[in-house]
N, C-alpha and C positions, 0 to 999 in steps of 0.2 A: 561761274565764277571760280577761277584758278587761285589754289593754296599755295602761298610761297611758304619755303620752309625758313624759320627764322634761326640764324644761327647765333651762338652765343658771341659776345664781343672778344674780340682777340686783345690782348693786351699790346699797348705799343711798345715796339722794341725801345728799351732805354738808351738814350745817347750819353756818351762820356759828357762830363761837364767839366771846364776848366776848373783848377783850384782856385781859391781867393786869390785876387791880384798880389803879385809878389813884387818885391824890390830887390832887384839884383844889383848890388853895388858892385864895381870894378874891384875895391879890395877884396871882398868875398871870392870872386871868381877868378880873380888875375891869375893864379898858377892852380886851376882846377880843372878835371876832365870834364867836359860838357855831357858825356854819357854816363860814367860810372862816379862823377864828382871825388874821384881821388885826387889826392895832393901831385902836382907835377913839380919835381925839384927843378933848380935852375939847371942843373948839369945831365937831366935826361932829356931824350929826344921827345919831341912836340910834334902831331900831327896835327892836320888841320882840312877842314872842308869849307867851301865856299858856294854859295848859292845866289841867283838873283830871285827878287822878291816881285811880285806883281806891283806894279806902279802906284795903285790905291791902297794897298796894304803899307808901301813904303812911305806915302804921304804922311801917314799918321804916326811913325816913328822917327825919335830923336836920333841924329846921326852921332856916331861914337859913344854909344850907350849900349849897355846889355839888357837885354828885354827877353822875357821866358816866351818860348814857343812851345803851345799845348800839343802834344801830339796823341789824339784820342787812341790809336791803334796799341800805344805802349802805358797810356794811362799816366803820364806825366809830362811835366813841364821840362824843356831843355833850355838852357842859356845861351842865347845867340846875340852876336857882338854885330851890332849896326855899324858898318864900316864907314869912317869918314869920308868926304867927298875927293880927298887928296891922296888916298892909299892906292897902292899897285892894282890890288884886286878890283877896287872900286871903277879905275880906269878900264879894267878888262871886262866890265860890265857885271861884276857881282856885287850884290848889295850887302850880304851879312855872311859872318864866318863862325867856324865852331871849331875850338881848341880841344884836342883830344890825346889821351895820354899812351895809346897804344895802337897797332893795326885792327886789333878786334874790336876796340871801342870805336875807331873809325868806321869798321865794316859794318857794326850795329847798327850805329848811328845812320849811316849812308841808307842801309836796309829800310829803316823806320821812316827816312825821310822820302825814300821811294815809294813806300807803301802809302802815305798820307799825303804827297805833294806829286807824285809822279815824277817823270823823269827830267 
């Protein structure tokens, strides 16, 4: 009879869990950067990123709202604007947008989105 080596159990890798459900009001995020949460003043330049979502994910989201998008790689939720059907970006095939205060925040969010969602 052949003996098999018994290996100690390996702990399972911990998966990042999304934070408790958040309510993100338009008023709360109307003038804030999605990446750094800094205030964007009306006279300051604003940057934006738009993305297309998987149709199944889009079914569960109400249009013209702000929803949290949890990014496990960075360990936080990012406010994502679900575009209304009549927006120009929606007509171009995009479903959601992020507003940002600077190029560096836009690049950081874009890199995090690529890491999580792919191209």
